[in-house]
C-alpha positions in Angstrom: 0.2 -0.6 0.3 1.3 3.9 -1.1 2.0 6.1 2.0 1.7 9.6 1.1 3.1 12.7 2.6 1.6 15.5 1.5 3.6 18.9 1.2 2.9 22.6 2.2 2.3 23.9 -1.1 -0.5 21.4 -1.9 -2.2 22.0 0.9 -2.3 25.8 1.1 -4.9 25.0 -1.7 -7.6 24.6 0.5 -8.2 27.8 1.2 -6.5 29.6 -2.1 -9.6 31.0 -4.7 -8.5 27.8 -7.7 -11.0 25.6 -7.5 -9.8 22.6 -9.1 -5.9 22.8 -7.2 -8.0 22.9 -4.2 -10.5 20.0 -4.9 -7.2 17.9 -5.3 -5.8 18.8 -1.9 -9.7 18.0 -0.3 -9.4 14.6 -1.9 -5.6 14.2 -1.4 -6.8 15.1 2.2 -9.7 12.3 2.3 -6.7 9.6 1.5 -5.1 10.5 4.2 -1.7 10.1 4.5 1.4 11.9 6.8 2.6 15.3 7.2 5.3 17.2 9.7 5.2 19.9 12.1 6.5 21.1 9.9 3.9 21.8 8.4 2.0 22.4 10.4 3.7 25.9 11.4 4.3 25.9 7.3 0.8 26.1 6.4 0.1 28.3 10.1 2.8 30.6 8.4 1.1 31.0 4.9 -2.5 30.7 5.6 -2.4 34.4 7.9 0.6 35.9 5.4 -0.7 35.2 1.6 -4.4 34.6 2.0 -5.1 36.7 5.5 -7.0 34.1 7.4 -8.6 35.4 10.3 -6.8 33.1 13.7 -10.0 31.2 13.5 -9.6 29.6 9.9 -6.0 28.8 10.5 -6.5 27.3 13.5 -9.9 24.7 11.8 -8.1 23.9 8.8 -5.1 23.1 11.7 -8.0 21.0 13.3 -8.8 19.1 10.7 -5.7 18.7 9.1 -3.9 16.9 12.4 -8.0 14.9 12.3 -7.1 13.1 8.6 -3.1 13.0 8.8 -0.8 11.4 10.4 1.8 13.8 11.9 5.6 12.6 12.0 7.3 14.9 14.8 10.5 17.0 13.9 13.6 15.5 15.4 17.0 15.6 16.1 17.2 12.8 13.8 15.1 14.1 11.5 16.8 17.6 10.8 20.5 15.5 10.1 18.8 13.4 8.0 17.1 16.3 6.4 20.6 18.0 5.8 21.7 15.5 4.3 19.5 15.1 1.5 19.1 19.0 1.2 23.8 18.7 0.3 22.8 15.4 -1.3 19.0 16.2 -3.6 20.8 20.5 -4.0 17.9 21.2 -2.1 17.0 24.1 -0.1 17.0 22.7 3.4 13.6 23.1 4.0 12.6 21.0 1.4 15.3 18.4 3.0 13.7 18.6 6.6 10.0 17.6 4.6 11.8 14.7 3.1 13.2 13.4 5.9 10.3 13.4 7.8 8.3 11.6 4.8 11.2 8.7 4.7 11.5 8.4 8.3 7.5 7.6 8.4 8.3 4.9 5.4 6.0 8.0 2.7 6.8 6.1 -0.7 4.9 9.0 -2.7 5.8 12.7 -1.3 2.6 14.9 -3.5 4.9 18.2 -4.4 4.1 21.1 -6.4 7.4 22.6 -6.2 10.4 19.7 -7.0 11.4 17.5 -10.1 8.3 15.2 -10.8 9.2 12.0 -10.9 12.2 12.2 -9.2 12.9 9.2 -6.6 13.9 10.6 -3.5 16.1 8.4 -1.4 12.4 6.0 -2.8 10.6 8.9 -2.1 8.4 9.5 -5.5 8.4 12.6 -6.1 4.0 13.7 -7.7 2.9 17.0 -8.9 -0.4 15.6 -8.1 -1.8 18.6 -9.6 0.7 17.4 -13.3 -1.3 14.0 -13.0 -4.8 13.5 -14.5 
């Protein structure tokens, strides 16, 4: 069975005005999967800063994410592995941390629109869910 990790950039479409991408994000959320505490933090930050969402919307959205997805903690192990992944694949530290969290959660699918579609990183297949039909 495929275990998926959802990147923040995918979940933020739940708050966007892009109905098609919001529907895709909702479908992925309904299937379940994994996120990390980093995703929760990034989601809250962007929801407030970019979307200017009120705190009640942010808190309710985070509650829905936590209720429907497994949340992987950010640990020193995550940090160390994330740095290794970022260096090896020439990624940002933040992307390395997300990939490390997915790896430590034994995921094999990583949904993101910010990474190379189809690339395999340490057993994780990167999939842009908005490019797949």
